[in-house]
C-alpha positions as CSV (number, residue, x, y, z in Angstrom):
1,M,3.4,-17.5,-16.3
2,A,2.5,-13.9,-16.0
3,S,-0.8,-14.5,-17.7
4,A,-1.7,-17.4,-15.3
5,V,-0.8,-15.3,-12.3
6,F,-2.8,-12.4,-13.7
7,H,-6.0,-14.5,-13.9
8,Q,-5.5,-16.3,-10.6
9,T,-4.9,-13.0,-8.9
10,I,-8.1,-11.4,-10.3
11,G,-10.2,-14.3,-8.9
12,N,-8.5,-14.0,-5.5
13,L,-8.9,-10.2,-5.2
14,L,-12.4,-9.4,-6.5
15,S,-14.1,-9.0,-3.1
16,Q,-11.3,-8.3,-0.6
17,Q,-11.8,-5.9,2.2
18,H,-9.8,-5.1,5.3
19,L,-7.0,-7.0,7.1
20,H,-5.1,-5.5,10.0
21,N,-1.8,-6.1,11.6
22,S,-1.2,-9.2,13.7
23,G,1.2,-10.5,16.2
24,F,2.0,-9.7,19.8
25,H,0.0,-7.1,21.7
26,Q,0.7,-3.6,20.4
27,E,-1.2,-0.3,20.1
28,F,-0.5,1.6,16.9
29,G,-2.8,4.6,16.6
30,N,-6.3,3.1,16.1
31,V,-5.0,-0.5,15.7
32,S,-4.9,-2.7,18.8
33,V,-3.6,-6.3,18.6
34,N,-4.4,-8.7,21.4
35,L,-3.1,-12.3,21.6
36,I,-5.5,-14.8,23.1
37,S,-5.0,-18.5,23.9
38,K,-6.2,-19.8,20.6
39,G,-5.2,-16.9,18.4
40,F,-5.4,-13.1,18.3
41,K,-7.8,-10.3,17.6
42,V,-7.2,-7.1,15.8
43,Y,-9.5,-4.2,16.5
44,T,-9.5,-1.1,14.4
45,G,-11.6,2.0,14.9
46,L,-11.8,4.3,11.9
47,S,-13.3,7.7,12.1
48,I,-14.0,9.0,8.6
49,S,-15.0,12.5,7.7
50,R,-14.9,13.5,4.0
51,K,-16.0,16.2,1.7
52,G,-16.9,16.1,-1.9
53,G,-19.2,13.1,-2.1
54,Y,-17.8,10.8,0.7
55,S,-20.2,10.2,3.6
56,S,-19.2,10.9,7.1
57,G,-19.4,8.3,9.8
58,K,-17.6,5.8,12.0
59,R,-16.7,2.3,11.2
60,N,-15.4,-0.4,13.6
61,F,-13.8,-3.6,12.4
62,S,-12.8,-6.7,14.3
63,V,-10.6,-9.4,12.7
64,V,-10.1,-12.8,14.2
65,Q,-7.3,-15.1,13.0
66,G,-6.4,-18.4,14.7
67,S,-2.9,-19.4,15.9
68,A,-1.6,-21.8,18.4
69,S,0.6,-19.4,20.3
70,Q,2.2,-16.0,20.2
71,T,3.3,-15.6,16.7
72,S,4.0,-12.6,14.5
73,V,3.7,-12.1,10.7
74,V,6.5,-9.5,11.0
75,D,9.8,-10.6,9.4
76,P,12.2,-11.9,12.1
77,L,15.1,-10.6,10.0
78,S,13.8,-7.0,10.4
79,T,11.7,-6.9,13.6
80,P,12.9,-4.3,16.1
81,S,13.0,-4.6,19.8
82,N,9.7,-5.5,21.4
83,D,10.1,-3.1,24.3
84,S,7.0,-0.8,24.6
85,K,6.7,2.8,25.5
86,N,3.4,4.8,25.3
87,G,1.8,2.0,23.2
88,F,4.6,1.9,20.6
89,Q,7.4,-0.5,20.1
90,K,10.8,0.9,20.8
91,K,11.8,3.0,17.8
92,S,14.1,1.3,15.4
93,S,17.0,3.2,13.9
94,E,15.3,3.2,10.5
95,A,12.5,1.7,8.5
96,A,12.0,1.3,4.8
97,L,9.0,2.8,3.0
98,I,8.3,1.6,-0.6
99,L,5.8,3.3,-2.8
100,I,4.6,1.7,-6.0
101,R,2.1,3.1,-8.5
102,H,0.0,0.2,-9.9
103,G,0.9,-1.3,-13.3
104,E,-0.9,-0.4,-16.5
105,S,-4.7,-1.0,-16.3
106,L,-7.1,-1.9,-19.1
107,W,-8.4,1.7,-19.1
108,N,-4.9,3.2,-19.1
109,E,-4.4,1.2,-22.3
110,K,-7.6,2.6,-23.7
111,N,-6.8,6.2,-22.7
112,L,-9.9,6.4,-20.5
113,F,-10.4,8.4,-17.3
114,T,-10.4,5.7,-14.6
115,G,-10.5,7.3,-11.2
116,C,-12.3,5.1,-8.7
117,V,-13.7,2.6,-11.3
118,D,-12.4,-0.8,-10.4
119,V,-10.4,-1.9,-13.5
120,P,-7.8,-4.7,-13.6
121,L,-4.3,-4.7,-15.0
122,T,-3.3,-5.4,-18.6
123,K,-0.8,-8.1,-19.5
124,K,1.8,-5.3,-19.6
125,G,0.6,-4.1,-16.1
126,V,1.1,-7.6,-14.7
127,E,4.6,-7.7,-16.1
128,E,5.3,-4.2,-14.7
129,A,4.1,-5.4,-11.2
130,I,6.4,-8.5,-11.4
131,E,9.3,-6.3,-12.5
132,A,8.7,-3.9,-9.6
133,G,8.8,-7.0,-7.3
134,K,12.2,-7.9,-8.6
135,R,13.4,-4.4,-7.9
136,I,12.4,-4.6,-4.2
137,S,13.2,-8.3,-3.7
138,N,16.0,-7.6,-1.2
139,I,14.2,-4.8,0.8
140,P,12.4,-5.9,3.9
141,V,8.6,-5.7,3.9
142,D,6.6,-6.2,7.2
143,M,3.3,-4.7,6.2
144,I,1.5,-3.9,2.9
145,Y,-1.1,-1.2,2.3
146,T,-3.1,-0.9,-0.9
147,S,-6.2,0.9,-2.0
148,S,-9.5,-0.9,-2.3
149,L,-9.1,-1.1,-6.1
150,I,-8.1,-4.3,-7.7
151,R,-5.3,-2.8,-9.9
152,A,-3.4,-1.7,-6.8
153,Q,-4.0,-5.0,-5.0
154,M,-2.9,-7.0,-8.0
155,T,0.3,-5.0,-8.2
156,A,1.1,-5.6,-4.5
157,M,0.4,-9.3,-4.7
158,L,2.3,-9.9,-7.9
159,A,5.3,-7.8,-6.7
160,M,5.6,-10.0,-3.6
161,T,5.8,-13.2,-5.6
162,Q,9.3,-12.0,-6.5
163,H,10.5,-11.2,-3.0
164,R,13.4,-13.4,-1.8
165,R,11.9,-13.9,1.6
166,R,9.0,-15.8,-0.1
167,K,6.4,-14.7,2.4
168,V,2.7,-14.7,1.4
169,P,0.7,-11.5,1.5
170,I,-2.7,-12.1,3.0
171,I,-5.8,-10.0,2.9
172,M,-8.4,-11.1,5.5
173,H,-12.0,-10.7,4.7
174,N,-13.9,-8.8,7.3
175,E,-17.3,-8.3,5.6
176,S,-19.2,-10.7,7.8
177,E,-18.8,-13.0,10.8
178,Q,-18.9,-15.9,8.5
179,A,-16.1,-14.5,6.3
180,R,-14.0,-13.9,9.4
181,A,-14.5,-17.4,10.7
182,W,-13.9,-19.0,7.3
183,S,-10.6,-17.1,6.7
184,Q,-8.9,-18.2,10.0
185,I,-5.4,-19.6,9.8
186,F,-4.5,-22.4,12.3
187,S,-0.9,-22.9,11.5
188,E,1.8,-21.1,13.5
189,D,4.4,-21.8,10.8
190,T,2.1,-20.5,8.1
191,M,1.5,-17.3,10.1
192,R,5.2,-16.7,10.4
193,Q,5.4,-16.9,6.6
194,S,2.7,-14.4,6.0
195,I,2.5,-10.6,5.6
196,P,-0.6,-8.6,6.5
197,V,-2.2,-6.6,3.8
198,I,-4.5,-3.6,4.7
199,T,-6.8,-2.2,2.1
200,A,-8.1,1.3,2.4
201,W,-10.4,3.4,0.2
202,Q,-8.5,6.5,1.4
203,L,-5.6,5.4,-0.8
204,N,-7.9,5.1,-3.9
205,E,-7.2,7.1,-7.0
206,R,-8.6,10.6,-7.3
207,M,-12.4,10.4,-8.1
208,Y,-12.8,11.9,-11.5
209,G,-16.6,12.4,-11.3
210,E,-18.3,12.7,-14.6
211,L,-15.1,12.2,-16.5
212,Q,-14.8,8.5,-15.4
213,G,-15.1,6.2,-18.4
214,L,-14.6,9.0,-21.0
215,N,-11.8,9.0,-23.6
216,K,-9.3,11.6,-22.7
217,Q,-8.9,12.9,-26.2
218,E,-12.6,13.0,-26.8
219,T,-13.1,14.8,-23.5
220,A,-10.6,17.5,-24.6
221,D,-12.4,17.9,-27.9
222,R,-15.8,18.2,-26.1
223,F,-14.9,20.5,-23.2
224,G,-11.8,22.2,-24.6
225,K,-8.1,21.3,-24.1
226,E,-7.5,24.1,-21.6
227,K,-10.4,23.1,-19.4
228,V,-9.5,19.5,-19.3
229,H,-5.9,20.4,-18.6
230,E,-7.1,22.6,-15.7
231,W,-9.1,19.7,-14.3
232,R,-6.2,17.3,-14.6
233,R,-3.3,19.5,-13.5
234,S,-4.6,22.1,-11.1
235,Y,-4.4,21.5,-7.4
236,D,-7.7,22.7,-6.2
237,I,-10.1,22.7,-9.2
238,P,-12.2,19.4,-9.4
239,P,-13.8,18.0,-12.5
240,P,-17.6,18.0,-12.5
241,N,-18.8,16.1,-9.4
242,G,-15.3,14.8,-8.8
243,E,-12.3,15.4,-6.6
244,S,-9.5,17.9,-6.9
245,L,-5.9,16.8,-6.1
246,E,-6.3,18.8,-2.9
247,M,-9.4,16.7,-1.9
248,C,-7.5,13.5,-2.7
249,A,-4.5,14.6,-0.7
250,E,-6.8,15.4,2.3
251,R,-7.9,11.8,2.7
252,A,-4.7,10.1,1.5
253,V,-2.3,12.1,3.7
254,A,-4.6,11.9,6.7
255,Y,-4.7,8.1,6.4
256,F,-0.9,7.9,6.0
257,K,-0.3,10.0,9.1
258,D,-2.9,8.2,11.2
259,Q,-2.4,4.6,10.1
260,I,0.9,4.1,8.3
261,E,3.4,6.5,9.9
262,P,2.9,5.0,13.4
263,Q,4.0,1.6,11.9
264,L,7.1,3.2,10.5
265,C,7.8,4.8,13.9
266,S,7.6,1.4,15.5
267,G,10.2,0.1,13.1
268,K,7.9,-1.7,10.6
269,H,9.0,-1.8,7.0
270,V,6.0,-0.8,4.8
271,M,5.1,-1.1,1.2
272,I,2.2,1.0,-0.3
273,A,0.7,0.0,-3.7
274,A,-1.7,2.8,-4.8
275,H,-2.3,5.3,-7.6
276,G,-0.8,8.3,-9.3
277,N,-2.7,11.0,-7.4
278,S,-2.9,9.3,-4.0
279,L,0.8,8.6,-4.1
280,R,1.6,12.1,-5.4
281,S,-0.3,13.4,-2.4
282,I,1.8,11.3,0.0
283,I,5.0,12.3,-1.7
284,M,3.9,15.9,-1.3
285,Y,3.8,15.3,2.4
286,L,7.1,13.3,2.6
287,D,9.1,15.7,0.4
288,K,7.4,18.9,1.7
289,L,6.4,19.9,-1.8
290,T,4.3,23.0,-2.5
291,S,0.9,22.7,-4.4
292,Q,2.7,24.1,-7.5
293,E,5.5,21.5,-7.3
294,V,3.2,18.5,-6.8
295,I,1.0,19.2,-9.9
296,S,4.1,18.7,-12.1
297,L,5.2,15.5,-10.4
298,E,4.8,12.5,-12.6
299,L,4.9,8.8,-11.4
300,S,5.5,6.0,-13.9
301,T,3.4,2.8,-13.5
302,G,5.1,-0.1,-11.8
303,I,8.3,1.8,-10.7
304,P,9.0,1.5,-7.0
305,M,10.2,4.5,-5.0
306,L,12.2,3.9,-1.8
307,Y,12.2,6.1,1.3
308,I,14.0,5.6,4.6
309,F,12.3,6.8,7.7
310,K,14.9,7.7,10.3
311,E,14.7,9.9,13.4
312,G,11.4,11.3,12.4
313,R,12.5,12.2,8.9
314,F,11.8,10.8,5.5
315,I,14.8,10.4,3.2
316,R,14.2,9.7,-0.4
317,K,16.5,7.1,-1.8
318,G,15.2,6.9,-5.4
319,S,14.1,3.9,-7.4
320,P,15.9,0.5,-6.9
321,A,17.2,-0.3,-10.4
322,G,17.3,-4.1,-10.1
323,P,17.8,-7.0,-7.7
324,T,21.4,-7.6,-8.7
325,E,22.7,-4.1,-8.4
326,A,24.6,-4.0,-5.1
327,G,24.5,-0.2,-4.8
328,V,20.7,-0.3,-4.4
329,Y,21.0,-2.2,-1.1
330,A,23.8,-0.2,0.2
331,Y,21.7,2.9,0.7
332,T,21.8,2.2,4.4
333,R,23.8,-0.2,6.6
334,R,20.6,-1.9,7.8
335,L,19.4,-2.7,4.3
336,A,22.8,-4.0,3.4
337,Q,22.7,-6.2,6.5
338,Y,19.2,-7.5,5.6
339,R,20.3,-8.5,2.2
340,Q,23.4,-10.3,3.7
341,K,21.1,-12.2,6.0
342,L,18.9,-13.2,3.1
343,D,22.0,-14.5,1.2
344,E,23.0,-16.5,4.3
345,M,19.6,-17.9,4.8
346,L,18.7,-18.8,1.2
347,H,22.1,-20.2,0.1
């Protein structure tokens, strides 16, 4: 089964771009959602300024998706009050944030520097993604963010196949007017059973420059073990024509603060499926780590990390150990109540 899902997922994800949040009218940072009589529109304005090889500029996206009336893809079990103030929903008492590093990729298996090369998961990586989904199957998810790379997108999609709410994650194509028109959904019930997935290059893995595609052991033999270790584990020294961890953190944390944190403030439960260095950068921000502390932080593939956002603070709750371990879902009263509602609804 894992192999079948793996190949089907590759086909579905090869050319996906941006999808933005849907539902009733809300303003979340740069995201504006407006309901219209035959559906809704999502407008996103992104202002991108990057160093180290990324071009500067502005990009504006418009996503149109059909619906018969005012519907939301946000889980009704976990949606906060719809009262608005200053463009945000009324703040919920807490929101869940799940971080998952993608499962093993084909180049992980071959011990190659991968960086921003778009490589899919191995069979083991597929299994890791499915196992990660089992570990978060009772934690609410309203929105999903992934990088633009297929290994992160596969991990998110495969993980959600295990969620007890059985909602379908949807990435909407926005590369052309035709793609937008052809990806419309016209069923209100289907929309209620969907979860928006936003892909962003800012969450991509650190770009390894001229190391990409090279064998790690051969690279150490060629340039010297100490030099390669410096490139891989220093905070501010990039490999040739690549990014340092500091440069990766600059884009990843800026995106998190501008696009994801406002969703958490509004009470949305968010899952991020990304990469070792982009997630280390975000954890550095969440846990207030120093540059020396973050370079020693290691993240295993396919292991979810749970945070609770409450009263403007991020509280690390560790890694859920399994779907049947009651203690995992008693981290907070609200998560325990969510699981109880799932039990009542599904049994």
